[in-house]
C-alpha positions as a printed NumPy array, in Angstrom:
array([[  55.952,  -13.882, -136.784],
       [  52.201,  -14.459, -136.204],
       [  50.752,  -17.846, -136.525],
       [  47.005,  -18.121, -137.445],
       [  44.473,  -19.427, -135.31 ],
       [  43.503,  -22.79 , -137.345],
       [  45.608,  -25.595, -135.929],
       [  45.178,  -28.777, -138.334],
       [  45.479,  -31.483, -135.653],
       [  44.657,  -33.961, -138.65 ],
       [  48.139,  -33.223, -140.177],
       [  50.455,  -35.257, -137.738],
       [  52.967,  -37.121, -139.701],
       [  52.221,  -40.962, -139.419],
       [  55.533,  -42.014, -140.686],
       [  57.563,  -39.972, -138.08 ],
       [  55.278,  -41.04 , -135.261],
       [  56.125,  -44.532, -136.58 ],
       [  59.565,  -44.515, -137.391],
       [  60.455,  -41.279, -135.228],
       [  61.329,  -42.925, -131.617],
       [  64.672,  -42.487, -130.823],
       [  65.524,  -40.034, -133.739],
       [  67.012,  -37.452, -131.766],
       [  69.899,  -39.916, -130.811],
       [  70.951,  -40.846, -134.157],
       [  70.382,  -37.482, -135.758],
       [  73.025,  -34.826, -134.177],
       [  73.927,  -31.672, -135.663],
       [  77.055,  -31.743, -137.666],
       [  78.975,  -28.549, -137.142],
       [  80.163,  -27.909, -140.54 ],
       [  76.779,  -28.358, -141.79 ],
       [  75.021,  -25.939, -139.926],
       [  77.872,  -23.549, -140.191],
       [  76.937,  -23.854, -144.056],
       [  73.276,  -23.066, -143.516],
       [  73.701,  -20.289, -141.109],
       [  76.055,  -18.9  , -143.958],
       [  73.068,  -19.513, -146.251],
       [  70.676,  -17.799, -144.185],
       [  72.755,  -14.821, -144.379],
       [  71.124,  -11.617, -142.413],
       [  67.714,  -12.985, -142.02 ],
       [  66.848,  -12.452, -138.408],
       [  63.47 ,  -14.595, -138.333],
       [  63.449,  -17.909, -139.467],
       [  60.463,  -20.432, -140.201],
       [  62.04 ,  -24.03 , -139.783],
       [  59.47 ,  -26.337, -142.007],
       [  59.448,  -30.089, -141.057],
       [  61.701,  -29.118, -138.434],
       [  61.77 ,  -32.335, -136.717],
       [  63.98 ,  -32.22 , -133.323],
       [  65.389,  -28.91 , -134.617],
       [  69.091,  -30.053, -135.602],
       [  69.861,  -27.002, -137.815],
       [  68.164,  -23.998, -136.065],
       [  70.38 ,  -21.225, -135.273],
       [  70.272,  -20.455, -131.801],
       [  70.718,  -16.639, -132.427],
       [  67.651,  -16.244, -134.74 ],
       [  63.935,  -16.14 , -134.319],
       [  63.069,  -19.225, -135.143],
       [  59.5  ,  -21.059, -135.281],
       [  59.617,  -24.597, -135.801],
       [  56.659,  -26.131, -137.763],
       [  56.604,  -29.706, -137.696],
       [  53.795,  -32.835, -138.061],
       [  55.017,  -35.339, -136.173],
       [  53.966,  -35.307, -132.085],
       [  57.066,  -37.976, -131.724],
       [  59.308,  -35.498, -133.174],
       [  58.38 ,  -32.709, -131.262],
       [  58.12 ,  -34.447, -128.486],
       [  61.945,  -35.237, -128.765],
       [  63.228,  -31.463, -129.325],
       [  65.264,  -30.265, -126.72 ],
       [  64.434,  -28.073, -123.344],
       [  64.617,  -24.658, -124.51 ],
       [  64.28 ,  -25.247, -128.244],
       [  62.302,  -22.738, -130.362],
       [  58.695,  -22.726, -130.   ],
       [  57.099,  -25.529, -132.506],
       [  53.334,  -25.709, -134.068],
       [  52.346,  -28.82 , -135.922],
       [  51.161,  -28.693, -139.433],
       [  52.15 ,  -29.659, -142.888],
       [  54.329,  -27.851, -145.222],
       [  51.712,  -28.041, -147.653],
       [  49.329,  -25.81 , -145.431],
       [  51.737,  -23.376, -143.204],
       [  49.745,  -21.586, -140.465],
       [  51.319,  -18.38 , -140.965],
       [  50.713,  -15.098, -142.772],
       [  52.246,  -14.222, -146.243],
       [  56.085,  -12.952, -145.626],
       [  56.01 ,  -13.936, -142.238],
       [  59.942,  -14.473, -141.777],
       [  62.751,  -13.266, -143.576],
       [  63.697,  -16.973, -144.324],
       [  62.241,  -20.229, -144.911],
       [  64.402,  -23.45 , -143.913],
       [  63.654,  -26.946, -144.75 ],
       [  66.478,  -29.592, -144.109],
       [  65.711,  -32.869, -145.551],
       [  62.548,  -32.808, -145.538],
       [  60.958,  -31.941, -148.983],
       [  61.148,  -35.831, -149.957],
       [  58.894,  -36.717, -147.382],
       [  56.055,  -34.194, -148.36 ],
       [  52.727,  -35.274, -149.921],
       [  52.631,  -32.494, -152.286],
       [  56.27 ,  -31.059, -153.006],
       [  55.334,  -28.681, -155.134],
       [  52.675,  -27.469, -152.996],
       [  55.142,  -27.231, -149.934],
       [  57.641,  -25.329, -152.038],
       [  55.047,  -22.699, -152.848],
       [  54.154,  -22.206, -149.308],
       [  57.907,  -21.387, -148.62 ],
       [  57.883,  -18.884, -150.814],
       [  54.617,  -17.489, -149.516],
       [  55.68 ,  -17.182, -146.261],
       [  59.607,  -15.633, -146.51 ],
       [  61.508,  -14.15 , -149.543],
       [  64.365,  -15.978, -148.979],
       [  64.32 ,  -20.045, -148.99 ],
       [  66.947,  -22.159, -148.047],
       [  66.633,  -25.91 , -148.614],
       [  68.803,  -28.875, -147.851],
       [  67.826,  -31.708, -150.362],
       [  69.977,  -34.2  , -152.041],
       [  69.902,  -35.348, -155.718],
       [  68.365,  -38.965, -155.267],
       [  70.557,  -40.595, -158.218],
       [  73.51 ,  -40.183, -156.31 ],
       [  72.004,  -41.701, -153.399],
       [  71.162,  -45.047, -155.461],
       [  74.877,  -45.238, -156.591],
       [  75.884,  -45.529, -152.534],
       [  77.767,  -48.758, -151.964],
       [  75.171,  -49.917, -149.2  ],
       [  72.193,  -49.652, -151.845],
       [  73.94 ,  -50.868, -155.05 ],
       [  75.534,  -54.206, -153.185],
       [  73.259,  -54.813, -150.37 ],
       [  69.6  ,  -53.257, -150.386],
       [  68.978,  -52.597, -154.364],
       [  65.256,  -52.27 , -153.196],
       [  65.758,  -48.794, -151.685],
       [  66.802,  -47.139, -155.055],
       [  62.974,  -48.033, -155.975],
       [  61.968,  -45.768, -153.106],
       [  64.845,  -43.166, -153.546],
       [  63.779,  -42.367, -157.383],
       [  60.348,  -41.851, -156.345],
       [  61.3  ,  -38.833, -154.215],
       [  61.566,  -35.326, -155.521],
       [  65.863,  -35.084, -156.529],
       [  67.521,  -31.506, -155.543],
       [  67.8  ,  -30.571, -159.048],
       [  64.011,  -30.793, -159.699],
       [  63.446,  -28.677, -156.39 ],
       [  66.183,  -26.086, -157.632],
       [  64.599,  -25.711, -160.889],
       [  60.906,  -25.114, -158.943],
       [  62.498,  -22.483, -156.456],
       [  64.249,  -20.777, -159.433],
       [  67.439,  -21.413, -157.078],
       [  70.035,  -18.614, -157.322],
       [  72.874,  -21.189, -155.937],
       [  73.378,  -24.532, -155.179],
       [  75.915,  -25.339, -152.688],
       [  77.167,  -29.285, -152.57 ],
       [  77.693,  -30.606, -148.914],
       [  80.141,  -33.479, -149.221],
       [  79.963,  -36.191, -146.281],
       [  82.948,  -35.885, -144.084],
       [  84.193,  -39.473, -142.831],
       [  83.097,  -38.656, -139.4  ],
       [  80.156,  -36.581, -139.941],
       [  77.899,  -36.694, -136.581],
       [  74.455,  -36.447, -138.012],
       [  73.491,  -40.159, -138.783],
       [  71.855,  -39.643, -142.347],
       [  71.404,  -42.305, -144.636],
       [  74.976,  -42.31 , -146.255],
       [  76.472,  -40.468, -143.084],
       [  78.7  ,  -44.188, -142.689],
       [  80.031,  -44.301, -145.811],
       [  83.56 ,  -45.117, -144.668],
       [  82.164,  -46.845, -141.356],
       [  80.088,  -49.82 , -142.553],
       [  80.128,  -51.343, -139.547],
       [  77.384,  -48.623, -138.016],
       [  74.835,  -50.427, -140.375],
       [  74.715,  -53.602, -138.396],
       [  73.234,  -51.388, -135.566],
       [  69.415,  -51.38 , -135.325],
       [  69.404,  -48.159, -133.739],
       [  71.721,  -46.518, -136.862],
       [  69.03 ,  -47.8  , -139.171],
       [  65.945,  -46.631, -137.487],
       [  67.435,  -42.972, -137.676],
       [  67.444,  -43.541, -141.375],
       [  63.97 ,  -42.988, -142.996],
       [  65.109,  -44.898, -146.231],
       [  65.637,  -47.802, -144.525],
       [  62.895,  -47.468, -142.08 ],
       [  60.701,  -47.508, -145.4  ],
       [  62.062,  -50.173, -147.045],
       [  60.733,  -53.78 , -146.569],
       [  62.631,  -55.086, -143.592],
       [  63.168,  -58.615, -144.964],
       [  65.244,  -56.737, -147.608],
       [  66.903,  -54.592, -145.241],
       [  68.001,  -57.718, -143.051],
       [  68.944,  -59.715, -145.838],
       [  71.341,  -56.986, -146.737],
       [  72.629,  -56.271, -143.36 ],
       [  73.362,  -60.001, -143.119],
       [  75.435,  -59.925, -146.164],
       [  77.074,  -56.932, -144.9  ],
       [  78.165,  -58.655, -141.753],
       [  79.397,  -61.525, -143.779],
       [  81.245,  -59.235, -145.821],
       [  82.925,  -57.592, -143.131],
       [  83.655,  -60.529, -141.264],
       [  85.677,  -61.971, -144.039],
       [  87.328,  -58.835, -145.057],
       [  85.796,  -58.522, -148.673],
       [  83.851,  -55.256, -147.966],
       [  87.384,  -53.5  , -147.371],
       [  89.262,  -55.081, -150.195],
       [  86.167,  -53.759, -152.4  ],
       [  86.48 ,  -50.209, -151.079],
       [  89.853,  -49.718, -150.446],
       [  89.188,  -46.211, -152.617],
       [  86.879,  -44.887, -150.357],
       [  88.931,  -45.637, -147.231],
       [  91.477,  -43.01 , -148.644],
       [  88.948,  -40.456, -148.616],
       [  88.043,  -37.709, -146.288],
       [  85.029,  -36.907, -148.034],
       [  82.448,  -38.188, -149.796],
       [  79.658,  -36.616, -152.209],
       [  76.539,  -38.244, -151.401],
       [  74.257,  -35.658, -153.51 ],
       [  73.441,  -33.308, -150.602],
       [  72.876,  -29.903, -151.98 ],
       [  72.039,  -26.481, -150.394],
       [  69.569,  -24.527, -152.291],
       [  69.12 ,  -20.696, -151.817],
       [  66.368,  -18.79 , -153.658],
       [  65.276,  -15.65 , -153.21 ],
       [  62.269,  -13.299, -153.912]])
């Protein structure tokens, strides 16, 4: 894959430089999601991972170029990870059709111009694989609905998986339910393990919590602690405790030119 000479230093992500410290500790690859992503990539041998973060879902047996604007996130990429360049999704520093597939995992909702970024994915590769989520379903998560409803305003202002699929002209949209023991600390990952949200390290790994008014988050966490101590949470959510997986709205979107 040929990288253009321009290196836009101004495109560092202020958000993840601020909240990304310790991100790699809470956001670990879940092999079940990895298997679905690898299947969606098909026979693509060269991949550009856009908004790559720490590279949690980069297949180790393919040629991968990571594109990530945040210096903090690049710093946390493990030894031996794919090479990374710092750039924005909306201005990818690679030529047309530079790779077989473009990969974007839980990143589109952070892009300033998400339609422009998706156009860039189409420009650089004939196959686009995007993991996104239905923002409406995220707002129905018990933590949002019962403890920090302010998160709903943030989520509903983000591009939702159906919008992204429509923009790409997707050929398939695969639901990815969250197993109860999911290892990647995405926001709703602990839907059956509520005590995890009392840990500030868990909350720091979730952008929805990191971007919400800290006073609102602290108020919600305090109420959650009280409900766990009293047994109210378990009484109210006995139905969840019987489930092995739950649909939080995550969708694997595949499009091809």
